[in-house]
N, C-alpha and C positions, 0 to 999 in steps of 0.2 A: 610552854612549846607543846606542840601538837594539837591545842586548842583549835577550832573553828570559829573565825569571828563569826558573829550573830549575823552579819549580810550573806556570809556564805553558805550559814543553815535554811535563812530562807531563801535562798534561791535552791539549795538542794528541795527541799518544802516544795515549792513553787511551781515542782516540776513532776511534781506524778499530783497535786492534791489539786482538784475541782470539779468539773462537771464538764462532758460533751452533752448535749440534748438534742436529737435531731427526729422529724416526723417520719413517717412511711408507708405509702399507699398499700403493700403488701407487709400484712405484718397480722400475727398471728396466734394464740398461746392457751393451754389447753390449761382450766383449773384443777382444784383436788379433786372437785364434785365432777371433773370426766366430761365439763363445758369446753368446747373451744367458743375465744371469742376476739373480737376482732380486734387489733388495738392499731394507736395510731403515731403515739407519742414513744421514744426511748430512750434511757438514759443511762449514759455510762459514769459514776463517780468513782477518782481518786484516791483511795483514803488512804494506802503509804506505799512504796514502791513495790509490794510485791502484793498488796489486796484490794479489787478493786469491786463495786457492787454495780449490776445489770438489771435495771428496771422497764421491764414492759408495760404502760397504760393503755388499758383499756376502758370502754363503757361501759359501764355498773345496768344493774336490770332499772332501775326506776331512771326518767330524763333528768341529766347531768349530772349522775352520778360515776365515779369511775372504779375500776375493779385496775390493781396492782401487783405483780409476780417478779419478785427480787430476790433473783444469785446474787452470791457472794463465793467471787472467785480469789481463788488465789491464782499469781502466773510468776512470768521469772521475770527477775529483771532485765537479762538477756534481750530478748522480746517484748517492750513495755505495750500496750494497746491503745496507751495514751499518751501523749505530750501537752502540759497541761503549764502554764503565764495568764497568773495573777487569778486563779481561780477558772478559767477558760479555757477551754482543753478541745483538741483536735486530736482525731486517730491517725497512730505514728504508723502503722501499718498497715498492710496491706490483708495478711495472713500472720494467723494468730489462733493460739490453743490453751486453752484456761483449765484448770480442774477447779469444782460447783464444791465449797465445805459446806452452804446452810440453803437454804431457801425461805421465803415468805409468801404469805399471800395479804393481799389485807383490800379492806373494800371502805367507798369514802362517799356520804352521802352530797348530795347536791349544791349545800353550804362547806364542800371540804373537809368535815367534822366524821371522824372515824366510827363507820355503821357498829364497830366489836372493836374488840380486841385484836390484834393483829394476829396470822395463825405461823408458826413457824416451824419447821424438821433438818434433824441436819441429812446431811444428804451421803448416800450411803456409794453409790455411784454417781458422777456426773461429768458434763464436760461443757464448756463454754467454745465455740468456736468461729471465726471469720477468715470467709474463702470468698472472695469474688461477689465481695458489697454484698454478701450473706452472712447475718448472725444468727446463730442458731446456741440455743441451752436446752440438754435433757439430765433431767436427775432423777433418781428412783430415790423417794422416802420410805424411813424402816417402817410403817406397814407394808413394800411393795406396791405402792403407785408410784404411778408416771410424772409429772412436772415437765413442759417442755413449753418452750418458746422458739420462734422464728421472726425473725425479719427482716428486709430487703434494704440495704441502707444507702 
């Protein structure tokens, strides 16, 4: 009594675990070095009912390389950003706000290999929001720097 069946647990996990991925013609993020980068790909990964990651992916300095800025965000269960089924997700809402826990930055070469150890910071202040098809994230790093990203979805 009071135990969930394995099928029921799979349905609960399946509702938030997965990835939403889209391209954007209007996407920009700032790096920890203060450079603005254009980006084309946005990935939103469901980790738990209240934790997601939002990744902005753009071209790196060398041909074929890429740079990624990832925000780990806490969200409320009342207004989920994603609705997932079997690992594939879609945006659940047109208006949403989440609080940023941490930010990481990584660079990959043309073969997809990390060029160095990714850099990560806890976010002192920061939020991501979705409104009118525009996804934006802004976070303050411990040293007082700002990392931000914005994309039209």
